[in-house]
Chimera marker file (.cmm) of the C-alpha trace (Angstrom):
<marker_set name="trace">
<marker id="1" x="-5.992" y="-22.623" z="-11.085" r="1" g="1" b="0" radius="0.5"/>
<marker id="2" x="-3.739" y="-22.418" z="-8.194" r="1" g="1" b="0" radius="0.5"/>
<marker id="3" x="-3.274" y="-19.101" z="-8.183" r="1" g="1" b="0" radius="0.5"/>
<marker id="4" x="-7.598" y="-18.794" z="-7.996" r="1" g="1" b="0" radius="0.5"/>
<marker id="5" x="-6.783" y="-20.616" z="-4.233" r="1" g="1" b="0" radius="0.5"/>
<marker id="6" x="-3.852" y="-18.935" z="-3.341" r="1" g="1" b="0" radius="0.5"/>
<marker id="7" x="-6.271" y="-16.085" z="-3.855" r="1" g="1" b="0" radius="0.5"/>
<marker id="8" x="-8.819" y="-17.327" z="-2.103" r="1" g="1" b="0" radius="0.5"/>
<marker id="9" x="-7.459" y="-18.034" z="0.658" r="1" g="1" b="0" radius="0.5"/>
<marker id="10" x="-5.153" y="-15.685" z="0.528" r="1" g="1" b="0" radius="0.5"/>
<marker id="11" x="-8.816" y="-12.510" z="0.906" r="1" g="1" b="0" radius="0.5"/>
<marker id="12" x="-10.395" y="-15.559" z="3.120" r="1" g="1" b="0" radius="0.5"/>
<marker id="13" x="-7.423" y="-15.044" z="5.790" r="1" g="1" b="0" radius="0.5"/>
<marker id="14" x="-7.228" y="-11.581" z="5.942" r="1" g="1" b="0" radius="0.5"/>
<marker id="15" x="-11.011" y="-10.944" z="5.861" r="1" g="1" b="0" radius="0.5"/>
<marker id="16" x="-11.574" y="-13.778" z="9.173" r="1" g="1" b="0" radius="0.5"/>
<marker id="17" x="-8.440" y="-11.417" z="10.676" r="1" g="1" b="0" radius="0.5"/>
<marker id="18" x="-10.155" y="-8.132" z="10.255" r="1" g="1" b="0" radius="0.5"/>
<marker id="19" x="-13.646" y="-9.578" z="11.660" r="1" g="1" b="0" radius="0.5"/>
<marker id="20" x="-11.683" y="-11.408" z="14.622" r="1" g="1" b="0" radius="0.5"/>
<marker id="21" x="-9.695" y="-8.660" z="15.729" r="1" g="1" b="0" radius="0.5"/>
<marker id="22" x="-12.124" y="-5.227" z="14.988" r="1" g="1" b="0" radius="0.5"/>
<marker id="23" x="-9.098" y="-3.444" z="13.295" r="1" g="1" b="0" radius="0.5"/>
<marker id="24" x="-10.508" y="-0.258" z="11.350" r="1" g="1" b="0" radius="0.5"/>
<marker id="25" x="-8.029" y="-1.029" z="9.382" r="1" g="1" b="0" radius="0.5"/>
<marker id="26" x="-8.342" y="-4.914" z="8.283" r="1" g="1" b="0" radius="0.5"/>
<marker id="27" x="-10.056" y="-2.339" z="5.323" r="1" g="1" b="0" radius="0.5"/>
<marker id="28" x="-6.354" y="-1.089" z="3.649" r="1" g="1" b="0" radius="0.5"/>
<marker id="29" x="-5.627" y="-4.934" z="4.262" r="1" g="1" b="0" radius="0.5"/>
<marker id="30" x="-7.744" y="-6.297" z="1.986" r="1" g="1" b="0" radius="0.5"/>
<marker id="31" x="-7.413" y="-3.604" z="-0.725" r="1" g="1" b="0" radius="0.5"/>
<marker id="32" x="-3.309" y="-4.854" z="-0.701" r="1" g="1" b="0" radius="0.5"/>
<marker id="33" x="-4.534" y="-8.134" z="-0.364" r="1" g="1" b="0" radius="0.5"/>
<marker id="34" x="-6.209" y="-7.435" z="-3.839" r="1" g="1" b="0" radius="0.5"/>
<marker id="35" x="-3.893" y="-4.868" z="-5.479" r="1" g="1" b="0" radius="0.5"/>
<marker id="36" x="-0.722" y="-7.719" z="-4.999" r="1" g="1" b="0" radius="0.5"/>
<marker id="37" x="-3.130" y="-10.796" z="-5.274" r="1" g="1" b="0" radius="0.5"/>
<marker id="38" x="-4.245" y="-9.086" z="-9.169" r="1" g="1" b="0" radius="0.5"/>
<marker id="39" x="-1.067" y="-7.485" z="-10.650" r="1" g="1" b="0" radius="0.5"/>
<marker id="40" x="1.243" y="-9.871" z="-9.663" r="1" g="1" b="0" radius="0.5"/>
<marker id="41" x="-0.620" y="-13.695" z="-10.909" r="1" g="1" b="0" radius="0.5"/>
<marker id="42" x="-0.573" y="-11.677" z="-14.228" r="1" g="1" b="0" radius="0.5"/>
<marker id="43" x="3.003" y="-11.360" z="-15.045" r="1" g="1" b="0" radius="0.5"/>
<marker id="44" x="6.246" y="-14.043" z="-15.314" r="1" g="1" b="0" radius="0.5"/>
<marker id="45" x="7.812" y="-13.451" z="-12.474" r="1" g="1" b="0" radius="0.5"/>
<marker id="46" x="4.781" y="-13.065" z="-9.387" r="1" g="1" b="0" radius="0.5"/>
<marker id="47" x="7.458" y="-13.469" z="-6.927" r="1" g="1" b="0" radius="0.5"/>
<marker id="48" x="9.629" y="-10.056" z="-7.555" r="1" g="1" b="0" radius="0.5"/>
<marker id="49" x="6.168" y="-8.348" z="-7.979" r="1" g="1" b="0" radius="0.5"/>
<marker id="50" x="5.331" y="-9.556" z="-4.348" r="1" g="1" b="0" radius="0.5"/>
<marker id="51" x="8.177" y="-8.566" z="-3.069" r="1" g="1" b="0" radius="0.5"/>
<marker id="52" x="8.242" y="-5.510" z="-5.016" r="1" g="1" b="0" radius="0.5"/>
<marker id="53" x="4.724" y="-4.135" z="-2.728" r="1" g="1" b="0" radius="0.5"/>
<marker id="54" x="6.324" y="-5.422" z="0.037" r="1" g="1" b="0" radius="0.5"/>
<marker id="55" x="8.928" y="-2.848" z="0.108" r="1" g="1" b="0" radius="0.5"/>
<marker id="56" x="7.126" y="-0.099" z="-1.643" r="1" g="1" b="0" radius="0.5"/>
<marker id="57" x="4.960" y="-0.451" z="1.168" r="1" g="1" b="0" radius="0.5"/>
<marker id="58" x="7.739" y="0.128" z="4.090" r="1" g="1" b="0" radius="0.5"/>
<marker id="59" x="9.328" y="2.515" z="1.759" r="1" g="1" b="0" radius="0.5"/>
<marker id="60" x="5.866" y="4.204" z="1.402" r="1" g="1" b="0" radius="0.5"/>
<marker id="61" x="5.313" y="4.800" z="5.188" r="1" g="1" b="0" radius="0.5"/>
<marker id="62" x="9.000" y="7.281" z="6.240" r="1" g="1" b="0" radius="0.5"/>
<marker id="63" x="7.918" y="9.184" z="2.715" r="1" g="1" b="0" radius="0.5"/>
<marker id="64" x="3.643" y="8.989" z="3.646" r="1" g="1" b="0" radius="0.5"/>
<marker id="65" x="4.667" y="10.119" z="7.348" r="1" g="1" b="0" radius="0.5"/>
<marker id="66" x="6.783" y="13.442" z="5.720" r="1" g="1" b="0" radius="0.5"/>
<marker id="67" x="3.681" y="14.360" z="3.545" r="1" g="1" b="0" radius="0.5"/>
<marker id="68" x="1.526" y="13.612" z="6.538" r="1" g="1" b="0" radius="0.5"/>
<marker id="69" x="3.113" y="15.526" z="9.136" r="1" g="1" b="0" radius="0.5"/>
<marker id="70" x="5.002" y="18.342" z="7.263" r="1" g="1" b="0" radius="0.5"/>
<marker id="71" x="4.187" y="18.591" z="3.388" r="1" g="1" b="0" radius="0.5"/>
<marker id="72" x="0.194" y="18.340" z="3.701" r="1" g="1" b="0" radius="0.5"/>
<marker id="73" x="-0.513" y="20.609" z="6.701" r="1" g="1" b="0" radius="0.5"/>
<marker id="74" x="1.614" y="23.592" z="5.080" r="1" g="1" b="0" radius="0.5"/>
<marker id="75" x="-0.264" y="22.986" z="2.671" r="1" g="1" b="0" radius="0.5"/>
<marker id="76" x="-3.925" y="23.413" z="3.612" r="1" g="1" b="0" radius="0.5"/>
<marker id="77" x="-4.889" y="26.789" z="2.650" r="1" g="1" b="0" radius="0.5"/>
<marker id="78" x="-3.516" y="26.512" z="-0.863" r="1" g="1" b="0" radius="0.5"/>
<marker id="79" x="-5.216" y="23.497" z="-3.150" r="1" g="1" b="0" radius="0.5"/>
<marker id="80" x="-1.993" y="24.936" z="-6.114" r="1" g="1" b="0" radius="0.5"/>
<marker id="81" x="0.563" y="23.856" z="-3.614" r="1" g="1" b="0" radius="0.5"/>
<marker id="82" x="-1.241" y="20.831" z="-2.481" r="1" g="1" b="0" radius="0.5"/>
<marker id="83" x="-2.037" y="20.265" z="-6.216" r="1" g="1" b="0" radius="0.5"/>
<marker id="84" x="1.747" y="20.479" z="-6.991" r="1" g="1" b="0" radius="0.5"/>
<marker id="85" x="3.214" y="18.315" z="-3.710" r="1" g="1" b="0" radius="0.5"/>
<marker id="86" x="1.263" y="15.361" z="-4.712" r="1" g="1" b="0" radius="0.5"/>
<marker id="87" x="2.123" y="15.705" z="-8.988" r="1" g="1" b="0" radius="0.5"/>
<marker id="88" x="6.012" y="15.823" z="-7.205" r="1" g="1" b="0" radius="0.5"/>
<marker id="89" x="5.115" y="13.097" z="-5.914" r="1" g="1" b="0" radius="0.5"/>
<marker id="90" x="3.914" y="11.338" z="-8.300" r="1" g="1" b="0" radius="0.5"/>
<marker id="91" x="6.416" y="12.727" z="-11.231" r="1" g="1" b="0" radius="0.5"/>
<marker id="92" x="9.107" y="11.229" z="-9.041" r="1" g="1" b="0" radius="0.5"/>
<marker id="93" x="7.714" y="7.743" z="-8.441" r="1" g="1" b="0" radius="0.5"/>
<marker id="94" x="6.221" y="7.327" z="-11.834" r="1" g="1" b="0" radius="0.5"/>
<marker id="95" x="9.910" y="8.268" z="-13.723" r="1" g="1" b="0" radius="0.5"/>
<marker id="96" x="10.945" y="4.990" z="-10.877" r="1" g="1" b="0" radius="0.5"/>
<marker id="97" x="8.512" y="2.990" z="-11.490" r="1" g="1" b="0" radius="0.5"/>
<marker id="98" x="9.639" y="3.139" z="-15.398" r="1" g="1" b="0" radius="0.5"/>
<marker id="99" x="13.592" y="2.102" z="-14.413" r="1" g="1" b="0" radius="0.5"/>
<marker id="100" x="12.056" y="-0.870" z="-12.622" r="1" g="1" b="0" radius="0.5"/>
<marker id="101" x="13.559" y="-0.223" z="-9.257" r="1" g="1" b="0" radius="0.5"/>
<marker id="102" x="12.261" y="-3.111" z="-6.963" r="1" g="1" b="0" radius="0.5"/>
<marker id="103" x="10.031" y="-0.926" z="-4.916" r="1" g="1" b="0" radius="0.5"/>
<marker id="104" x="8.966" y="1.822" z="-6.776" r="1" g="1" b="0" radius="0.5"/>
<marker id="105" x="5.304" y="-0.110" z="-7.757" r="1" g="1" b="0" radius="0.5"/>
<marker id="106" x="4.136" y="-0.544" z="-4.383" r="1" g="1" b="0" radius="0.5"/>
<marker id="107" x="5.327" y="2.766" z="-3.133" r="1" g="1" b="0" radius="0.5"/>
<marker id="108" x="3.541" y="4.846" z="-5.819" r="1" g="1" b="0" radius="0.5"/>
<marker id="109" x="0.580" y="2.819" z="-4.879" r="1" g="1" b="0" radius="0.5"/>
<marker id="110" x="1.056" y="2.907" z="-0.802" r="1" g="1" b="0" radius="0.5"/>
<marker id="111" x="2.082" y="6.673" z="-0.884" r="1" g="1" b="0" radius="0.5"/>
<marker id="112" x="-1.555" y="8.095" z="-1.569" r="1" g="1" b="0" radius="0.5"/>
<marker id="113" x="-3.210" y="5.022" z="0.817" r="1" g="1" b="0" radius="0.5"/>
<marker id="114" x="-0.905" y="5.879" z="3.639" r="1" g="1" b="0" radius="0.5"/>
<marker id="115" x="-1.397" y="9.234" z="3.582" r="1" g="1" b="0" radius="0.5"/>
<marker id="116" x="-5.616" y="8.575" z="4.414" r="1" g="1" b="0" radius="0.5"/>
<marker id="117" x="-6.590" y="11.649" z="2.041" r="1" g="1" b="0" radius="0.5"/>
<marker id="118" x="-9.968" y="13.291" z="3.821" r="1" g="1" b="0" radius="0.5"/>
<marker id="119" x="-12.486" y="16.391" z="3.297" r="1" g="1" b="0" radius="0.5"/>
<marker id="120" x="-11.954" y="17.780" z="6.585" r="1" g="1" b="0" radius="0.5"/>
<marker id="121" x="-8.612" y="16.841" z="6.470" r="1" g="1" b="0" radius="0.5"/>
<marker id="122" x="-7.165" y="15.456" z="10.151" r="1" g="1" b="0" radius="0.5"/>
<marker id="123" x="-3.750" y="14.653" z="11.040" r="1" g="1" b="0" radius="0.5"/>
<marker id="124" x="-4.033" y="12.215" z="13.696" r="1" g="1" b="0" radius="0.5"/>
<marker id="125" x="-0.884" y="9.829" z="13.846" r="1" g="1" b="0" radius="0.5"/>
<marker id="126" x="-2.443" y="7.100" z="15.133" r="1" g="1" b="0" radius="0.5"/>
<marker id="127" x="-4.631" y="7.168" z="12.076" r="1" g="1" b="0" radius="0.5"/>
<marker id="128" x="-1.871" y="7.272" z="9.931" r="1" g="1" b="0" radius="0.5"/>
<marker id="129" x="-0.431" y="4.522" z="11.764" r="1" g="1" b="0" radius="0.5"/>
<marker id="130" x="-2.413" y="1.931" z="11.721" r="1" g="1" b="0" radius="0.5"/>
<marker id="131" x="-3.363" y="2.460" z="7.621" r="1" g="1" b="0" radius="0.5"/>
<marker id="132" x="-0.163" y="2.310" z="7.109" r="1" g="1" b="0" radius="0.5"/>
<marker id="133" x="0.159" y="-0.859" z="9.409" r="1" g="1" b="0" radius="0.5"/>
<marker id="134" x="-3.333" y="-2.757" z="7.341" r="1" g="1" b="0" radius="0.5"/>
<marker id="135" x="-0.871" y="-1.776" z="4.203" r="1" g="1" b="0" radius="0.5"/>
<marker id="136" x="2.022" y="-3.805" z="5.575" r="1" g="1" b="0" radius="0.5"/>
<marker id="137" x="-0.147" y="-6.458" z="6.882" r="1" g="1" b="0" radius="0.5"/>
<marker id="138" x="-2.460" y="-7.069" z="4.151" r="1" g="1" b="0" radius="0.5"/>
<marker id="139" x="0.888" y="-7.287" z="1.751" r="1" g="1" b="0" radius="0.5"/>
<marker id="140" x="2.961" y="-9.709" z="3.991" r="1" g="1" b="0" radius="0.5"/>
<marker id="141" x="-0.559" y="-11.819" z="4.086" r="1" g="1" b="0" radius="0.5"/>
<marker id="142" x="-0.597" y="-12.101" z="0.164" r="1" g="1" b="0" radius="0.5"/>
<marker id="143" x="3.149" y="-12.402" z="-0.297" r="1" g="1" b="0" radius="0.5"/>
<marker id="144" x="3.331" y="-15.328" z="2.569" r="1" g="1" b="0" radius="0.5"/>
<marker id="145" x="0.152" y="-16.495" z="1.678" r="1" g="1" b="0" radius="0.5"/>
<marker id="146" x="1.371" y="-17.177" z="-1.896" r="1" g="1" b="0" radius="0.5"/>
<marker id="147" x="4.621" y="-18.544" z="-1.783" r="1" g="1" b="0" radius="0.5"/>
<marker id="148" x="4.897" y="-20.195" z="1.686" r="1" g="1" b="0" radius="0.5"/>
<marker id="149" x="3.760" y="-23.664" z="-0.404" r="1" g="1" b="0" radius="0.5"/>
<marker id="150" x="5.979" y="-22.606" z="-4.135" r="1" g="1" b="0" radius="0.5"/>
<marker id="151" x="9.684" y="-23.658" z="-3.925" r="1" g="1" b="0" radius="0.5"/>
<link id1="1" id2="2" r="1" g="1" b="0" radius="0.2"/>
<link id1="2" id2="3" r="1" g="1" b="0" radius="0.2"/>
<link id1="3" id2="4" r="1" g="1" b="0" radius="0.2"/>
<link id1="4" id2="5" r="1" g="1" b="0" radius="0.2"/>
<link id1="5" id2="6" r="1" g="1" b="0" radius="0.2"/>
<link id1="6" id2="7" r="1" g="1" b="0" radius="0.2"/>
<link id1="7" id2="8" r="1" g="1" b="0" radius="0.2"/>
<link id1="8" id2="9" r="1" g="1" b="0" radius="0.2"/>
<link id1="9" id2="10" r="1" g="1" b="0" radius="0.2"/>
<link id1="10" id2="11" r="1" g="1" b="0" radius="0.2"/>
<link id1="11" id2="12" r="1" g="1" b="0" radius="0.2"/>
<link id1="12" id2="13" r="1" g="1" b="0" radius="0.2"/>
<link id1="13" id2="14" r="1" g="1" b="0" radius="0.2"/>
<link id1="14" id2="15" r="1" g="1" b="0" radius="0.2"/>
<link id1="15" id2="16" r="1" g="1" b="0" radius="0.2"/>
<link id1="16" id2="17" r="1" g="1" b="0" radius="0.2"/>
<link id1="17" id2="18" r="1" g="1" b="0" radius="0.2"/>
<link id1="18" id2="19" r="1" g="1" b="0" radius="0.2"/>
<link id1="19" id2="20" r="1" g="1" b="0" radius="0.2"/>
<link id1="20" id2="21" r="1" g="1" b="0" radius="0.2"/>
<link id1="21" id2="22" r="1" g="1" b="0" radius="0.2"/>
<link id1="22" id2="23" r="1" g="1" b="0" radius="0.2"/>
<link id1="23" id2="24" r="1" g="1" b="0" radius="0.2"/>
<link id1="24" id2="25" r="1" g="1" b="0" radius="0.2"/>
<link id1="25" id2="26" r="1" g="1" b="0" radius="0.2"/>
<link id1="26" id2="27" r="1" g="1" b="0" radius="0.2"/>
<link id1="27" id2="28" r="1" g="1" b="0" radius="0.2"/>
<link id1="28" id2="29" r="1" g="1" b="0" radius="0.2"/>
<link id1="29" id2="30" r="1" g="1" b="0" radius="0.2"/>
<link id1="30" id2="31" r="1" g="1" b="0" radius="0.2"/>
<link id1="31" id2="32" r="1" g="1" b="0" radius="0.2"/>
<link id1="32" id2="33" r="1" g="1" b="0" radius="0.2"/>
<link id1="33" id2="34" r="1" g="1" b="0" radius="0.2"/>
<link id1="34" id2="35" r="1" g="1" b="0" radius="0.2"/>
<link id1="35" id2="36" r="1" g="1" b="0" radius="0.2"/>
<link id1="36" id2="37" r="1" g="1" b="0" radius="0.2"/>
<link id1="37" id2="38" r="1" g="1" b="0" radius="0.2"/>
<link id1="38" id2="39" r="1" g="1" b="0" radius="0.2"/>
<link id1="39" id2="40" r="1" g="1" b="0" radius="0.2"/>
<link id1="40" id2="41" r="1" g="1" b="0" radius="0.2"/>
<link id1="41" id2="42" r="1" g="1" b="0" radius="0.2"/>
<link id1="42" id2="43" r="1" g="1" b="0" radius="0.2"/>
<link id1="43" id2="44" r="1" g="1" b="0" radius="0.2"/>
<link id1="44" id2="45" r="1" g="1" b="0" radius="0.2"/>
<link id1="45" id2="46" r="1" g="1" b="0" radius="0.2"/>
<link id1="46" id2="47" r="1" g="1" b="0" radius="0.2"/>
<link id1="47" id2="48" r="1" g="1" b="0" radius="0.2"/>
<link id1="48" id2="49" r="1" g="1" b="0" radius="0.2"/>
<link id1="49" id2="50" r="1" g="1" b="0" radius="0.2"/>
<link id1="50" id2="51" r="1" g="1" b="0" radius="0.2"/>
<link id1="51" id2="52" r="1" g="1" b="0" radius="0.2"/>
<link id1="52" id2="53" r="1" g="1" b="0" radius="0.2"/>
<link id1="53" id2="54" r="1" g="1" b="0" radius="0.2"/>
<link id1="54" id2="55" r="1" g="1" b="0" radius="0.2"/>
<link id1="55" id2="56" r="1" g="1" b="0" radius="0.2"/>
<link id1="56" id2="57" r="1" g="1" b="0" radius="0.2"/>
<link id1="57" id2="58" r="1" g="1" b="0" radius="0.2"/>
<link id1="58" id2="59" r="1" g="1" b="0" radius="0.2"/>
<link id1="59" id2="60" r="1" g="1" b="0" radius="0.2"/>
<link id1="60" id2="61" r="1" g="1" b="0" radius="0.2"/>
<link id1="61" id2="62" r="1" g="1" b="0" radius="0.2"/>
<link id1="62" id2="63" r="1" g="1" b="0" radius="0.2"/>
<link id1="63" id2="64" r="1" g="1" b="0" radius="0.2"/>
<link id1="64" id2="65" r="1" g="1" b="0" radius="0.2"/>
<link id1="65" id2="66" r="1" g="1" b="0" radius="0.2"/>
<link id1="66" id2="67" r="1" g="1" b="0" radius="0.2"/>
<link id1="67" id2="68" r="1" g="1" b="0" radius="0.2"/>
<link id1="68" id2="69" r="1" g="1" b="0" radius="0.2"/>
<link id1="69" id2="70" r="1" g="1" b="0" radius="0.2"/>
<link id1="70" id2="71" r="1" g="1" b="0" radius="0.2"/>
<link id1="71" id2="72" r="1" g="1" b="0" radius="0.2"/>
<link id1="72" id2="73" r="1" g="1" b="0" radius="0.2"/>
<link id1="73" id2="74" r="1" g="1" b="0" radius="0.2"/>
<link id1="74" id2="75" r="1" g="1" b="0" radius="0.2"/>
<link id1="75" id2="76" r="1" g="1" b="0" radius="0.2"/>
<link id1="76" id2="77" r="1" g="1" b="0" radius="0.2"/>
<link id1="77" id2="78" r="1" g="1" b="0" radius="0.2"/>
<link id1="78" id2="79" r="1" g="1" b="0" radius="0.2"/>
<link id1="79" id2="80" r="1" g="1" b="0" radius="0.2"/>
<link id1="80" id2="81" r="1" g="1" b="0" radius="0.2"/>
<link id1="81" id2="82" r="1" g="1" b="0" radius="0.2"/>
<link id1="82" id2="83" r="1" g="1" b="0" radius="0.2"/>
<link id1="83" id2="84" r="1" g="1" b="0" radius="0.2"/>
<link id1="84" id2="85" r="1" g="1" b="0" radius="0.2"/>
<link id1="85" id2="86" r="1" g="1" b="0" radius="0.2"/>
<link id1="86" id2="87" r="1" g="1" b="0" radius="0.2"/>
<link id1="87" id2="88" r="1" g="1" b="0" radius="0.2"/>
<link id1="88" id2="89" r="1" g="1" b="0" radius="0.2"/>
<link id1="89" id2="90" r="1" g="1" b="0" radius="0.2"/>
<link id1="90" id2="91" r="1" g="1" b="0" radius="0.2"/>
<link id1="91" id2="92" r="1" g="1" b="0" radius="0.2"/>
<link id1="92" id2="93" r="1" g="1" b="0" radius="0.2"/>
<link id1="93" id2="94" r="1" g="1" b="0" radius="0.2"/>
<link id1="94" id2="95" r="1" g="1" b="0" radius="0.2"/>
<link id1="95" id2="96" r="1" g="1" b="0" radius="0.2"/>
<link id1="96" id2="97" r="1" g="1" b="0" radius="0.2"/>
<link id1="97" id2="98" r="1" g="1" b="0" radius="0.2"/>
<link id1="98" id2="99" r="1" g="1" b="0" radius="0.2"/>
<link id1="99" id2="100" r="1" g="1" b="0" radius="0.2"/>
<link id1="100" id2="101" r="1" g="1" b="0" radius="0.2"/>
<link id1="101" id2="102" r="1" g="1" b="0" radius="0.2"/>
<link id1="102" id2="103" r="1" g="1" b="0" radius="0.2"/>
<link id1="103" id2="104" r="1" g="1" b="0" radius="0.2"/>
<link id1="104" id2="105" r="1" g="1" b="0" radius="0.2"/>
<link id1="105" id2="106" r="1" g="1" b="0" radius="0.2"/>
<link id1="106" id2="107" r="1" g="1" b="0" radius="0.2"/>
<link id1="107" id2="108" r="1" g="1" b="0" radius="0.2"/>
<link id1="108" id2="109" r="1" g="1" b="0" radius="0.2"/>
<link id1="109" id2="110" r="1" g="1" b="0" radius="0.2"/>
<link id1="110" id2="111" r="1" g="1" b="0" radius="0.2"/>
<link id1="111" id2="112" r="1" g="1" b="0" radius="0.2"/>
<link id1="112" id2="113" r="1" g="1" b="0" radius="0.2"/>
<link id1="113" id2="114" r="1" g="1" b="0" radius="0.2"/>
<link id1="114" id2="115" r="1" g="1" b="0" radius="0.2"/>
<link id1="115" id2="116" r="1" g="1" b="0" radius="0.2"/>
<link id1="116" id2="117" r="1" g="1" b="0" radius="0.2"/>
<link id1="117" id2="118" r="1" g="1" b="0" radius="0.2"/>
<link id1="118" id2="119" r="1" g="1" b="0" radius="0.2"/>
<link id1="119" id2="120" r="1" g="1" b="0" radius="0.2"/>
<link id1="120" id2="121" r="1" g="1" b="0" radius="0.2"/>
<link id1="121" id2="122" r="1" g="1" b="0" radius="0.2"/>
<link id1="122" id2="123" r="1" g="1" b="0" radius="0.2"/>
<link id1="123" id2="124" r="1" g="1" b="0" radius="0.2"/>
<link id1="124" id2="125" r="1" g="1" b="0" radius="0.2"/>
<link id1="125" id2="126" r="1" g="1" b="0" radius="0.2"/>
<link id1="126" id2="127" r="1" g="1" b="0" radius="0.2"/>
<link id1="127" id2="128" r="1" g="1" b="0" radius="0.2"/>
<link id1="128" id2="129" r="1" g="1" b="0" radius="0.2"/>
<link id1="129" id2="130" r="1" g="1" b="0" radius="0.2"/>
<link id1="130" id2="131" r="1" g="1" b="0" radius="0.2"/>
<link id1="131" id2="132" r="1" g="1" b="0" radius="0.2"/>
<link id1="132" id2="133" r="1" g="1" b="0" radius="0.2"/>
<link id1="133" id2="134" r="1" g="1" b="0" radius="0.2"/>
<link id1="134" id2="135" r="1" g="1" b="0" radius="0.2"/>
<link id1="135" id2="136" r="1" g="1" b="0" radius="0.2"/>
<link id1="136" id2="137" r="1" g="1" b="0" radius="0.2"/>
<link id1="137" id2="138" r="1" g="1" b="0" radius="0.2"/>
<link id1="138" id2="139" r="1" g="1" b="0" radius="0.2"/>
<link id1="139" id2="140" r="1" g="1" b="0" radius="0.2"/>
<link id1="140" id2="141" r="1" g="1" b="0" radius="0.2"/>
<link id1="141" id2="142" r="1" g="1" b="0" radius="0.2"/>
<link id1="142" id2="143" r="1" g="1" b="0" radius="0.2"/>
<link id1="143" id2="144" r="1" g="1" b="0" radius="0.2"/>
<link id1="144" id2="145" r="1" g="1" b="0" radius="0.2"/>
<link id1="145" id2="146" r="1" g="1" b="0" radius="0.2"/>
<link id1="146" id2="147" r="1" g="1" b="0" radius="0.2"/>
<link id1="147" id2="148" r="1" g="1" b="0" radius="0.2"/>
<link id1="148" id2="149" r="1" g="1" b="0" radius="0.2"/>
<link id1="149" id2="150" r="1" g="1" b="0" radius="0.2"/>
<link id1="150" id2="151" r="1" g="1" b="0" radius="0.2"/>
</marker_set>
């Protein structure tokens, strides 16, 4: 029952922040709140899962930046190259998740979301940064609400 109230409070705070600021990537923050709260509370050590998502989201920022500004623009003309580049990312991050490296699960979930895949793809740095900040704010807000009162 305590986890229900923590999840509810984090969702309410995230929604109020999103509506109050009119932020275009507030939905990304809400998605990360939902992901962190749904995955963290099922496991025996929810604090480490939340920390894993914070570290992973921070690690996904430079990795997503590399993909968004260098790799994906250079593979636009070939669907095969685009699929191979995303498969390589998923393969190596998936191996790290299996090794239970800190931040790997959060990086795997956050990198694809940070890239902001779209059709047709547009490469605006402000859009990338807005999406990345939305995910970081969502992870930090979920962690803060869950563990602010916990000892």
